[in-house]
C-alpha positions in Angstrom: -32.1 -24.9 -100.2 -32.4 -24.0 -96.6 -30.4 -25.8 -93.9 -28.6 -28.6 -95.6 -27.7 -31.5 -93.3 -24.2 -33.0 -94.0 -22.5 -36.1 -92.8 -18.8 -35.6 -92.2 -16.8 -38.8 -92.4 -13.3 -38.4 -91.1 -10.3 -40.8 -91.0 -8.6 -40.6 -87.6 -5.3 -42.1 -88.5 -3.7 -38.6 -88.0 -5.9 -37.2 -85.2 -4.5 -33.6 -85.2 -4.8 -33.2 -89.0 -8.4 -34.7 -88.9 -9.4 -32.2 -86.2 -8.1 -29.3 -88.2 -9.7 -30.5 -91.4 -13.0 -30.9 -89.5 -12.7 -27.4 -88.0 -12.6 -25.9 -91.5 -15.5 -28.1 -92.7 -17.7 -27.3 -89.7 -17.1 -23.6 -90.0 -18.1 -23.7 -93.7 -21.2 -25.7 -93.1 -22.3 -23.5 -90.3 -21.5 -20.3 -92.3 -23.9 -21.6 -95.0 -26.7 -22.3 -92.5 -26.3 -26.1 -92.4 -26.1 -28.7 -89.8 -23.9 -31.8 -89.6 -23.1 -35.1 -87.9 -19.6 -36.5 -87.6 -18.5 -40.1 -87.7 -15.0 -41.3 -87.6 -13.3 -44.3 -89.1 -9.8 -45.7 -88.6 -8.3 -44.7 -91.9 -8.9 -43.4 -95.4 -9.7 -46.8 -96.9 -12.7 -47.1 -94.6 -14.2 -43.7 -95.6 -16.2 -44.9 -98.7 -17.9 -47.7 -96.8 -18.9 -45.3 -94.1 -20.3 -42.9 -96.6 -22.3 -45.7 -98.3 -23.6 -46.9 -94.9 -24.7 -43.3 -94.1 -26.3 -42.9 -97.5 -28.2 -46.1 -97.3 -29.5 -45.3 -93.8 -30.5 -41.8 -94.9 -32.4 -43.1 -97.9 -34.1 -45.8 -95.9 -35.5 -43.2 -93.5 -33.6 -44.7 -90.5 -32.3 -41.3 -89.4 -33.9 -38.4 -87.6 -32.8 -36.1 -90.5 -31.7 -37.3 -93.9 -28.3 -36.2 -95.3 -28.2 -33.7 -98.1 -24.5 -34.2 -98.7 -21.3 -35.8 -97.5 -17.8 -34.5 -96.6 -14.9 -36.8 -96.4 -11.8 -35.8 -94.5 -8.5 -37.6 -94.0 -4.8 -37.6 -95.0 -2.5 -40.0 -96.7 1.1 -39.2 -96.4 3.6 -40.9 -98.7 5.7 -43.5 -96.9 8.4 -46.0 -97.9 6.0 -48.4 -99.7 3.4 -48.4 -102.4 0.6 -48.5 -99.8 0.2 -44.8 -100.3 -0.8 -45.4 -104.0 -3.3 -48.1 -103.0 -4.9 -46.0 -100.3 -5.0 -42.8 -102.4 -6.2 -44.4 -105.6 -8.7 -46.9 -104.2 -10.4 -44.4 -101.8 -10.7 -41.8 -104.6 -12.1 -44.4 -107.0 -14.6 -45.7 -104.5 -15.8 -42.2 -103.7 -16.2 -41.3 -107.3 -18.2 -44.5 -107.9 -20.5 -43.4 -105.1 -21.0 -39.9 -106.4 -22.0 -41.3 -109.8 -23.8 -44.6 -108.9 -25.7 -43.2 -105.9 -25.9 -39.6 -107.1 -24.7 -38.2 -103.8 -23.4 -34.7 -103.2 -19.9 -35.2 -101.9 -16.9 -33.0 -101.1 -13.7 -35.0 -101.1 -11.3 -33.6 -98.5 -8.9 -36.5 -98.4 -5.4 -35.0 -98.7 -2.8 -37.0 -100.5 0.6 -35.5 -99.7 4.3 -36.1 -99.7 5.0 -35.0 -96.2 3.7 -33.6 -92.9 4.4 -30.0 -94.0 2.2 -30.3 -97.0 -0.5 -32.0 -94.9 -0.5 -29.1 -92.4 -0.5 -26.4 -95.1 -3.6 -28.0 -96.6 -5.4 -28.7 -93.3 -4.8 -25.4 -91.5 -7.9 -23.2 -91.7 -5.5 -20.2 -91.8 -3.8 -21.6 -94.9 -5.4 -23.7 -97.7 -8.3 -24.8 -95.5 -9.1 -27.9 -97.6 -11.7 -29.1 -95.0 -13.6 -25.9 -95.7 -13.2 -26.4 -99.4 -14.6 -29.9 -99.2 -17.6 -28.7 -97.3 -18.2 -25.9 -99.8 -18.1 -28.5 -102.6 -20.6 -30.8 -100.9 -22.9 -27.9 -100.2 -22.7 -26.7 -103.8 -23.5 -30.1 -105.1 -26.4 -30.6 -102.6 -27.8 -27.3 -103.8 -27.5 -28.5 -107.4 -29.3 -31.7 -106.6 -32.0 -29.7 -104.9 -32.3 -27.4 -107.9 -32.8 -30.3 -110.3 -34.9 -32.4 -107.9 -32.4 -35.2 -107.9 -33.6 -36.5 -104.5 -31.7 -37.8 -101.5 
């Protein structure tokens, strides 16, 4: 598959972490000859809806170029309440539902961590580079869809 086009959806609750995750994702997409568009949402819980909106617009032909895959980026850091569990579990569930129900190629780069040090270790492109890993997953799944003719 030549030149996959990817939608990056990033939660901006932690701007610096989002930027670093995006840096890794963009480098991976460009390294594999792809192009991308970025959209931002306030937090991780809004990511699945943004992916669904992008998917529907792409399939309806409302975009200049259809998306071959999706990369989700964000970070959930455990706090003092159970909100962490709700955000982590519900966003993951909704994204998994989209991958199965809508048959989309998705790389989930939402980091669920205990503290800021863990978040930075995963975001830094010089360390675990989870943004790059999420992009690589989306690109691999887009190639698989293309191989089997699974459509947009």
